[in-house]
C-alpha positions in Angstrom: -18.5 -19.0 3.3 -16.8 -19.4 6.7 -14.6 -22.3 7.1 -16.0 -24.8 9.7 -13.9 -25.8 12.6 -10.2 -25.5 13.4 -9.1 -28.5 11.5 -11.5 -28.5 8.6 -10.7 -26.7 5.3 -13.0 -26.0 2.4 -12.2 -28.0 -0.8 -12.7 -24.8 -2.7 -9.4 -23.4 -1.3 -7.5 -26.1 -3.2 -4.4 -26.4 -1.0 -1.8 -28.5 -2.9 -1.3 -30.8 0.0 -2.6 -31.1 3.6 -1.4 -28.6 6.1 1.0 -30.1 8.6 -0.6 -31.2 11.8 -0.9 -28.3 14.2 1.4 -29.6 16.8 4.2 -29.7 14.2 3.3 -26.2 13.0 4.0 -24.6 16.3 7.7 -25.2 16.2 9.9 -22.2 15.1 10.4 -22.0 11.4 13.9 -21.0 10.3 14.1 -19.8 6.7 17.7 -20.5 6.3 17.5 -24.2 7.3 18.9 -26.8 4.8 15.9 -29.0 5.5 13.2 -27.8 3.0 10.3 -29.4 4.9 11.2 -27.9 8.2 11.7 -24.7 6.3 8.3 -24.4 4.8 5.9 -21.8 6.1 2.3 -21.1 5.3 1.8 -17.3 5.1 -1.5 -15.4 4.8 -1.1 -12.0 3.1 -3.5 -9.0 2.9 -2.7 -6.4 0.3 -1.1 -9.1 -1.8 -2.4 -7.6 -5.1 -0.6 -4.3 -4.3 2.9 -3.2 -5.4 4.8 -4.7 -2.5 2.4 -7.6 -2.0 2.8 -9.0 -5.5 6.6 -9.2 -5.2 6.4 -10.7 -1.7 4.0 -13.4 -2.9 6.5 -14.2 -5.8 9.4 -14.4 -3.3 7.5 -16.6 -0.9 6.3 -19.0 -3.5 9.7 -19.0 -5.2 11.1 -20.3 -1.9 8.4 -23.0 -1.7 6.3 -21.5 1.0 2.6 -21.8 0.9 0.8 -18.6 0.3 -2.8 -17.6 1.0 -3.9 -14.3 -0.6 -6.5 -12.7 1.6 -8.5 -10.5 -0.8 -11.9 -8.7 -1.2 -12.1 -9.7 -4.8 -11.2 -13.2 -6.0 -11.5 -12.3 -9.6 -9.0 -9.4 -9.3 -6.6 -11.6 -7.4 -6.9 -14.4 -10.0 -5.9 -11.9 -12.8 -2.7 -11.0 -10.8 -2.0 -14.5 -9.7 -3.1 -16.9 -12.5 -2.9 -20.5 -11.7 -0.5 -21.3 -14.6 2.1 -19.0 -13.0 1.2 -19.5 -9.3 0.3 -23.2 -8.9 -1.1 -24.1 -5.6 -1.7 -20.5 -4.4 -4.8 -20.0 -2.3 -7.1 -17.1 -3.0 -9.6 -16.4 -0.2 -12.3 -13.8 0.0 -13.2 -12.4 3.4 -15.5 -15.1 4.5 -12.6 -17.6 4.1 -9.9 -15.6 5.9 -10.5 -17.3 9.2 -9.6 -20.7 7.9 -6.5 -19.4 6.1 -5.2 -17.5 9.2 -5.8 -20.5 11.5 -3.9 -22.6 9.0 -0.9 -20.3 8.8 2.4 -19.9 10.6 2.4 -16.2 9.9 0.4 -13.3 8.6 1.6 -10.3 6.6 -0.8 -7.3 6.6 -0.1 -4.8 3.7 -3.7 -3.7 2.9 -4.7 -0.1 2.5 -5.9 2.4 0.0 -3.0 4.1 -1.9 -2.3 7.7 -0.6 -0.9 8.8 -4.0 -4.2 10.3 -5.1 -6.0 13.6 -4.8 -7.4 13.8 -1.3 -10.9 14.8 -0.6 -12.6 14.6 2.8 -14.1 11.3 1.7 -10.8 9.9 0.4 -9.0 10.9 3.6 -11.6 8.9 5.6 -11.2 5.9 3.3 -7.4 6.1 3.5 -7.7 5.7 7.3 -10.7 3.4 7.3 -9.2 0.9 4.8 -6.1 0.4 6.9 -7.7 0.1 10.3 -10.6 -2.0 9.1 -8.4 -4.7 7.6 -5.9 -4.6 10.4 -8.6 -4.9 13.0 -10.2 -7.9 11.2 -6.8 -9.7 10.9 -6.0 -9.0 14.6 -9.4 -10.3 15.7 -9.1 -13.4 13.6 -5.6 -14.1 15.1 -6.8 -13.4 18.6 -9.9 -15.6 18.2 -7.8 -18.6 17.1 -7.3 -21.4 19.5 -3.8 -21.3 21.0 -2.6 -24.5 19.2 -3.4 -23.1 15.7 -2.8 -19.4 16.2 -0.2 -17.9 13.8 3.0 -17.1 15.7 4.0 -14.0 13.7 2.2 -10.9 12.4 4.2 -8.5 10.2 2.1 -5.4 9.7 2.8 -2.4 7.5 2.7 1.1 8.6 4.5 4.2 7.1 7.2 6.8 7.8 4.4 9.3 7.7 4.2 8.4 11.4 7.0 11.0 12.1 5.4 13.9 10.4 7.5 16.1 8.1 10.7 18.2 8.6 13.6 19.5 6.5 15.9 19.6 9.5 15.1 16.7 11.8 16.4 13.2 11.6 14.0 10.4 12.6 14.6 6.9 13.8 12.3 4.3 15.5 12.5 6.1 18.9 11.3 9.5 17.5 7.9 10.8 18.5 5.0 10.9 16.1 4.1 14.0 14.1 1.0 16.2 14.2 -0.4 16.0 10.7 -3.0 13.8 9.1 -0.7 10.9 8.0 0.9 10.8 11.4 -2.6 10.4 12.9 -3.4 7.6 10.4 -0.2 5.8 11.2 -0.7 6.0 15.0 -4.2 4.5 14.8 -3.0 1.9 12.3 -0.2 0.8 14.6 -2.4 0.9 17.7 -4.8 -1.5 16.0 -2.0 -3.9 15.2 -0.7 -3.7 18.8 -3.9 -5.3 19.9 -2.7 -8.7 18.7 -2.3 -11.5 21.2 0.8 -11.0 23.4 2.1 -14.5 22.4 2.2 -13.4 18.7 5.4 -11.8 17.7 4.6 -8.4 16.1 6.8 -6.5 13.6 5.6 -3.1 12.6 7.4 -2.0 9.4 7.3 1.8 8.8 7.7 1.9 5.1 9.3 4.7 3.1 8.8 5.6 -0.6 9.2 2.2 -2.4 11.1 2.4 -5.7 10.3 -0.1 -8.4 9.5 0.0 -12.1 5.9 -1.3 -12.1 4.3 0.8 -9.3 4.7 3.3 -6.6 6.0 6.9 -6.9 8.7 6.0 -9.5 6.2 4.7 -12.0 4.5 8.1 -11.9 7.7 10.1 -12.2 9.3 8.2 -15.1 6.7 9.3 -17.8 7.3 13.0 -16.8 11.0 12.6 -17.3 10.6 10.7 -20.6 8.5 13.7 -21.8 11.3 16.1 -20.8 9.1 17.5 -18.1 10.7 16.0 -15.0 12.4 18.0 -12.4 12.4 18.8 -8.7 9.0 18.7 -7.0 8.6 21.9 -5.1 11.8 23.3 -3.6 13.8 20.1 -4.1 15.1 20.6 -0.5 12.7 18.2 1.1 13.9 14.8 2.3 13.1 11.6 0.3 13.3 8.5 2.4 13.3 5.7 -0.1 13.8 1.9 -0.3 14.2 -0.4 -3.3 11.3 -2.8 -3.8 13.6 -5.8 -3.4 14.9 -4.6 -0.1 11.5 -3.9 1.5 10.4 -7.4 0.4 13.6 -8.9 1.9 13.0 -7.0 5.1 9.4 -8.3 5.4 10.7 -11.8 4.6 13.4 -11.6 7.3 10.8 -10.4 9.8 8.7 -13.5 9.1 11.7 -15.8 9.7 13.9 -14.2 12.4 12.6 -14.0 16.0 14.7 -11.0 16.7 12.6 -8.9 14.3 9.9 -7.4 16.6 8.5 -4.0 17.4 8.9 -1.0 15.1 11.4 -1.3 12.2 11.9 1.5 9.7 11.7 0.2 6.1 13.9 2.8 4.5 17.4 2.7 2.9 20.4 3.9 4.9 20.9 7.0 2.8 17.9 9.2 2.3 18.4 12.0 -0.2 17.0 15.4 -0.9 14.2 15.2 -3.5 16.2 17.4 -5.9 19.1 14.9 -5.8 16.6 12.1 -6.4 15.2 13.8 -9.5 18.7 14.6 -10.7 19.8 11.0 -10.4 16.6 9.8 -12.2 17.2 12.3 -15.0 20.7 11.0 -15.4 19.7 7.4 -15.5 17.0 8.1 -18.1 19.2 10.5 -20.1 16.7 13.3 -19.6 17.0 16.8 -18.2 15.8 17.4 -14.7 16.3 21.1 -14.2 12.8 22.5 -14.6 11.0 22.2 -11.2 7.3 21.3 -11.0 5.6 24.2 -9.2 3.9 23.6 -5.9 0.6 24.9 -7.3 0.7 22.4 -10.2 1.4 19.5 -7.8 -1.4 20.6 -5.5 -3.7 20.9 -8.5 -3.1 17.2 -9.2 -2.9 15.8 -5.7 -4.6 18.4 -3.5 -3.6 18.0 0.1 -1.9 14.8 -0.7 0.9 16.9 -2.3 2.1 17.7 1.2 3.6 14.2 1.4 6.0 15.1 -1.4 6.4 18.8 -0.8 7.4 18.4 2.9 9.1 15.0 3.4 11.2 13.6 6.2 14.6 12.1 6.8 14.1 8.6 8.3 17.0 6.2 9.1 16.7 2.4 9.5 18.5 2.3 12.9 16.8 -0.9 14.0 17.3 -2.8 10.8 21.0 -2.0 11.0 21.2 -3.1 14.6 19.6 -6.4 13.5 22.3 -6.9 10.8 19.9 -6.6 7.9 21.8 -6.3 4.6 20.5 -3.8 2.1 21.2 -4.6 -1.5 20.7 -0.9 -2.5 22.1 1.7 -0.1 22.4 4.6 -2.6 19.6 5.9 -4.8 21.7 6.1 -7.9 22.4 2.3 -7.8 18.8 1.5 -7.0 17.6 3.6 -10.0 20.1 2.1 -12.4 19.1 -1.4 -11.3 15.4 -0.6 -11.8 15.8 0.9 -15.2 18.0 -1.9 -16.4 15.2 -4.4 -15.8 
């Protein structure tokens, strides 16, 4: 069901209170204001049921912002965001996205099929298609919105895969794109987001390997170490550009609020490590050995071509975030792992 008209909202969306009038909504929202009402945003989020999205929704709602979860499956989203724990949250399937976006100050686009799976030609097509399709839909809905009710900010995810891989180069936001499959995906993904209306502030967050206990790469590594089977993947010399889940959520949150956050921003911690060091630190935190490497052939047997993401890696620095004065809670992987495992 498509929502009818710019100022009409379906009762099925159950907003806890009316949206502010649109003239008021167009004023800049400052997240650090002492005035809670002036402070309040309405944010539409794609990919909200994913690893980063879940934590971002919790953060936004915890700070009394209104959240609209843009999803393909209402039933799946309701399992992750039950009403008892997320009162007032809006869950909207695709036919309802238009009304949510036109009723929002900002949009966060995190949708995309996970790449940590065995790649086949079909999976590779879907990895690219899932990102571009949703980004294109979001951009079109923003662009088609009347000026007075168009969101003023789009924060759109991309990935450090943009740079390709290297054991010797150091990459920042000014570095050129690589030549491999993931670099191609990221270029097309970003190009789609860049089609957004020029009056909408766009922040493109190139996200590294996100560390957290309940998802992402770390959740797959922990069981190996607990079975005394953990160790360096491949040579262990490849670079591992990581970021703690809380820091990437804080970076996205800041990009929503701060008008200085625009263009490409690397979502990685200031101190990337070699993968061998990462595995050594994880083994230390878990009290498990980490000396037996996982052979390249074994990793490729599990992940296929997707193993190259881990076996090659890249050293990516968050130059722009540091220029903007962003404060990382976790700058060293050892501290990040200790915090995660103590949860």
